[in-house]
VEXFI-617485 format. One record per residue (C-alpha): residue number from 1; x, y, z. Coordinates in nm, 2 decimals. Layout:
<nodes>
> i:x:y:z
> NUM:X:Y:Z;
...
</nodes>
This chain:
<nodes>
> i:x:y:z
> 1:0.00:0.00:0.00;
> 2:0.36:0.06:-0.02;
> 3:0.34:0.33:0.03;
> 4:0.48:0.60:0.25;
> 5:0.63:0.49:0.58;
> 6:0.55:0.12:0.59;
> 7:0.38:0.01:0.91;
> 8:0.48:-0.32:1.07;
> 9:0.15:-0.44:1.22;
> 10:0.05:-0.71:1.46;
> 11:-0.26:-0.82:1.65;
> 12:-0.22:-0.73:2.01;
> 13:-0.23:-1.10:2.11;
> 14:0.05:-1.18:1.87;
> 15:0.27:-0.89:1.99;
> 16:0.40:-1.03:2.32;
> 17:0.48:-1.36:2.16;
> 18:0.71:-1.19:1.90;
> 19:0.88:-0.96:2.15;
> 20:0.94:-1.25:2.39;
> 21:1.10:-1.44:2.10;
> 22:1.32:-1.15:2.01;
> 23:1.44:-1.12:2.37;
> 24:1.51:-1.49:2.41;
> 25:1.86:-1.61:2.48;
> 26:2.07:-1.71:2.18;
> 27:2.17:-2.02:2.37;
> 28:1.82:-2.15:2.37;
> 29:1.76:-2.45:2.14;
> 30:1.39:-2.38:2.09;
> 31:1.30:-2.22:1.76;
> 32:1.00:-1.98:1.75;
> 33:0.83:-1.94:1.40;
> 34:0.68:-1.60:1.32;
> 35:0.48:-1.56:1.00;
> 36:0.53:-1.21:0.84;
> 37:0.30:-1.11:0.55;
> 38:0.46:-0.90:0.28;
> 39:0.37:-0.78:-0.07;
> 40:0.56:-0.98:-0.32;
> 41:0.90:-0.83:-0.39;
> 42:0.93:-0.69:-0.04;
> 43:1.03:-1.04:0.06;
> 44:1.38:-0.95:-0.07;
> 45:1.40:-0.68:0.19;
> 46:1.32:-0.92:0.48;
> 47:1.53:-1.21:0.38;
> 48:1.85:-1.07:0.54;
> 49:1.65:-0.99:0.85;
> 50:1.53:-1.36:0.85;
> 51:1.88:-1.48:0.83;
> 52:1.99:-1.27:1.13;
> 53:1.70:-1.38:1.34;
> 54:1.79:-1.74:1.29;
> 55:2.09:-1.67:1.53;
> 56:1.83:-1.59:1.79;
> 57:1.64:-1.91:1.71;
> 58:1.36:-1.72:1.54;
> 59:1.23:-1.86:1.21;
> 60:1.09:-1.56:1.02;
> 61:0.86:-1.72:0.76;
> 62:0.76:-1.48:0.48;
> 63:0.41:-1.51:0.35;
> 64:0.37:-1.32:0.02;
> 65:0.06:-1.15:-0.11;
> 66:-0.01:-0.99:-0.44;
> 67:-0.24:-0.70:-0.34;
> 68:-0.32:-0.47:-0.05;
> 69:-0.65:-0.62:0.04;
> 70:-0.54:-0.95:0.19;
> 71:-0.26:-0.90:0.45;
> 72:-0.47:-0.74:0.72;
> 73:-0.75:-1.00:0.67;
> 74:-0.49:-1.28:0.70;
> 75:-0.36:-1.11:1.02;
> 76:-0.71:-1.07:1.16;
> 77:-0.78:-1.44:1.08;
> 78:-0.47:-1.55:1.25;
> 79:-0.31:-1.70:0.93;
> 80:0.00:-1.47:1.00;
> 81:0.15:-1.31:1.31;
> 82:0.26:-0.98:1.16;
> 83:0.26:-0.79:0.83;
> 84:0.47:-0.51:0.68;
> 85:0.32:-0.33:0.38;
> 86:0.11:-0.03:0.47;
> 87:0.10:0.32:0.61;
> 88:-0.06:0.40:0.94;
> 89:-0.34:0.59:0.77;
> 90:-0.41:0.28:0.55;
> 91:-0.42:0.07:0.87;
> 92:-0.65:0.32:1.05;
> 93:-0.89:0.32:0.75;
> 94:-0.88:-0.06:0.75;
> 95:-0.96:-0.09:1.12;
> 96:-1.25:0.16:1.08;
> 97:-1.40:-0.02:0.78;
> 98:-1.36:-0.37:0.92;
> 99:-1.41:-0.30:1.29;
> 100:-1.08:-0.45:1.38;
> 101:-0.81:-0.35:1.63;
> 102:-0.48:-0.43:1.44;
> 103:-0.20:-0.20:1.58;
> 104:0.13:-0.06:1.45;
> 105:0.44:-0.17:1.64;
> 106:0.70:0.00:1.43;
> 107:0.80:0.16:1.09;
> 108:1.02:0.01:0.82;
> 109:1.12:0.18:0.50;
> 110:0.97:0.41:0.23;
> 111:1.00:0.34:-0.14;
> 112:0.91:0.61:-0.39;
> 113:0.62:0.57:-0.62;
> 114:0.69:0.61:-0.99;
> 115:0.51:0.71:-1.31;
> 116:0.54:0.45:-1.58;
> 117:0.43:0.44:-1.94;
> 118:0.44:0.19:-2.23;
> 119:0.33:0.46:-2.47;
> 120:0.58:0.74:-2.42;
> 121:0.95:0.75:-2.33;
> 122:0.95:1.07:-2.13;
> 123:0.72:1.30:-1.94;
> 124:0.71:1.57:-2.20;
> 125:0.56:1.33:-2.45;
> 126:0.23:1.30:-2.27;
> 127:-0.04:1.45:-2.49;
> 128:-0.36:1.64:-2.41;
> 129:-0.63:1.41:-2.27;
> 130:-0.38:1.14:-2.18;
> 131:-0.52:0.86:-1.96;
> 132:-0.35:0.82:-1.63;
> 133:-0.43:0.54:-1.37;
> 134:-0.36:0.59:-1.00;
> 135:-0.44:0.38:-0.69;
> 136:-0.78:0.43:-0.54;
> 137:-0.71:0.40:-0.17;
> 138:-0.69:0.72:0.04;
> 139:-0.31:0.73:0.10;
> 140:-0.19:0.60:-0.23;
> 141:-0.44:0.82:-0.43;
> 142:-0.31:1.12:-0.25;
> 143:0.05:1.02:-0.30;
> 144:-0.01:0.97:-0.67;
> 145:-0.17:1.31:-0.71;
> 146:0.11:1.47:-0.53;
> 147:0.36:1.30:-0.77;
> 148:0.16:1.44:-1.06;
> 149:0.18:1.78:-0.90;
> 150:0.55:1.75:-0.85;
> 151:0.58:1.66:-1.21;
> 152:0.41:1.99:-1.31;
> 153:0.11:1.81:-1.46;
> 154:-0.16:1.93:-1.22;
> 155:-0.22:2.15:-0.92;
> 156:-0.40:2.06:-0.61;
> 157:-0.58:2.26:-0.34;
> 158:-0.35:2.37:-0.06;
> 159:-0.38:2.23:0.29;
> 160:-0.56:1.91:0.20;
> 161:-0.40:1.62:0.39;
> 162:-0.52:1.35:0.16;
> 163:-0.62:1.50:-0.18;
> 164:-0.85:1.32:-0.42;
> 165:-0.92:1.39:-0.79;
> 166:-1.18:1.64:-0.67;
> 167:-0.91:1.85:-0.53;
> 168:-0.74:1.91:-0.86;
> 169:-0.75:2.29:-0.94;
> 170:-0.55:2.29:-1.26;
> 171:-0.50:2.02:-1.52;
> 172:-0.32:2.18:-1.81;
> 173:-0.32:1.87:-2.03;
> 174:-0.67:1.77:-1.94;
> 175:-0.54:1.44:-1.81;
> 176:-0.81:1.17:-1.76;
> 177:-0.71:1.05:-1.42;
> 178:-0.87:0.72:-1.31;
> 179:-0.83:0.57:-0.97;
> 180:-0.82:0.19:-0.97;
> 181:-0.72:-0.08:-0.73;
> 182:-0.36:-0.04:-0.64;
> 183:-0.28:-0.40:-0.77;
> 184:-0.43:-0.30:-1.11;
> 185:-0.21:0.00:-1.17;
> 186:0.07:-0.18:-1.34;
> 187:-0.17:-0.41:-1.53;
> 188:-0.35:-0.10:-1.66;
> 189:-0.04:0.02:-1.86;
> 190:-0.17:-0.16:-2.16;
> 191:-0.48:0.05:-2.17;
> 192:-0.37:0.39:-2.04;
> 193:-0.10:0.63:-2.14;
> 194:0.07:0.63:-1.80;
> 195:0.02:0.49:-1.44;
> 196:0.15:0.58:-1.10;
> 197:0.26:0.25:-0.96;
> 198:0.38:0.17:-0.60;
> 199:0.73:0.03:-0.57;
> 200:0.64:-0.32:-0.46;
> 201:0.37:-0.36:-0.72;
> 202:0.60:-0.24:-0.99;
> 203:0.87:-0.49:-0.90;
> 204:0.61:-0.77:-0.90;
> 205:0.51:-0.66:-1.25;
> 206:0.87:-0.67:-1.36;
> 207:0.87:-0.29:-1.42;
> 208:1.22:-0.15:-1.41;
> 209:1.26:0.15:-1.19;
> 210:1.50:0.31:-1.44;
> 211:1.22:0.30:-1.70;
> 212:0.99:0.53:-1.51;
> 213:0.92:0.86:-1.67;
> 214:0.89:1.04:-1.33;
> 215:1.00:0.94:-0.97;
> 216:0.84:1.07:-0.66;
> 217:1.04:1.31:-0.45;
> 218:1.01:1.19:-0.09;
> 219:0.87:1.48:0.11;
> 220:0.70:1.52:0.44;
> 221:0.35:1.48:0.29;
> 222:0.47:1.17:0.11;
> 223:0.59:1.04:0.44;
> 224:0.27:1.10:0.64;
> 225:0.19:0.83:0.88;
</nodes>
């Protein structure tokens, strides 16, 4: 939902188990298995962590998901012990919508979102009326719109914490901006002129970061939690 600051989350009941395991003596022969839900390519980030945890007799098992709709449900259902993929705001929205009480226990990294295209090679080649896909959840829609503003393509109302397409005040190219499920942004590249794609989803779709026509500048708004 990568995403601004990525929140590491756990059910309250699972938290003491994990912390106790982390604090266990390295001389202990008992191994504790902890299941961590991640979005696809994020597994590469956690593999070195898993390797180090083995020395503490903790088996960090990575459970990979392909979209942002499943890791919290899996956590709530007890299928995993922790997950790391989302912002605090995304988590707050999830809890409100699903009447759950998943909590954040730490923050990990932030990866920039990027504007990709299979139709043009650079930003200046986007034509009037170009179709642009962005994620439709609150935090990622706001972040995508802020990227388009950074790129000089649109202007947004000031002092709006989470802008939506309704907060666009200037759109000099008349871009047709369509919010879609975050997991669909990369797939939509065959039918739109460009799409703002989150880092993890882009890597899962085999999109090369170097091929992006614009890269988000990490700012305080982009890092909101």
